[in-house]
N, C-alpha and C positions, 0 to 999 in steps of 0.2 A: 578977269575971268577967274572963277574959283573952281578948283578941281580937287576931287577926293580920290585917293588911290587905295585899292583893295586887292590883296593877293588871293588868288583862287587856285585850287588844285586843278589838274587836267580834267578830271571827271566833272567838277563843278563848271568849268568853262564849256564843256560839251553840253551839259544840261541847260546852262544858261542860253547858249546859242539855239538850242532846240525850243526853249520856252519863248524866246522873243525873236521872231523872224523878220520883223519890220526894220529895215535899214535906217529909217528915220529915228528910231529909238535906240537901237544897238547896232554898232558897226565895228569892223576890224580895221585898225590903223595900219600904217606901213610897217610898224614894229611887231605886229601880230597881237597887240593888246586889244581887248574889247573896250569900246568907248560907249558909255551910256549918256544920252541927253536926258537930263532930269526933267526938263519941261515936257518933252515928248513922252517920257515914262509916266509922269504924273497925269497926263492926259488920257491914259489907258482906262480911266473910269474905275479906279479902285482895284483893278486886277493887279496882284502883287506877286508874280512868279519869282522875282529876285529875293524878296523877303522870305519866301518859302524855302529858297535854296540856301541863302547865306545867313538867315536869322533876322529877327526883328530888331529895329533900332540900330542897324549898322549903316544904312544909307543916311546921308545928311541932305535933307531936302533943300537946304539953302545953297548948295553947290550947283553950278551950272552943268558940270560933267563929272562922271565917275569913270575912272580908268581901272579896268580889271586886268591885272597882269599875272 
């Protein structure tokens, strides 16, 4: 399993949670980190709210999960 970790500010976390409400795509783990399933995110048909929030070319599409802390 490949995982990418990205640090977010509190405001970015709030915006990200509002942008993606589908728990199959983005969910909160027991530690309070947000976990993104890349397969489910890529299935959103080109909608890219994360790139709009954190910038282009930050996400690695080869990873299975991204953890936002």
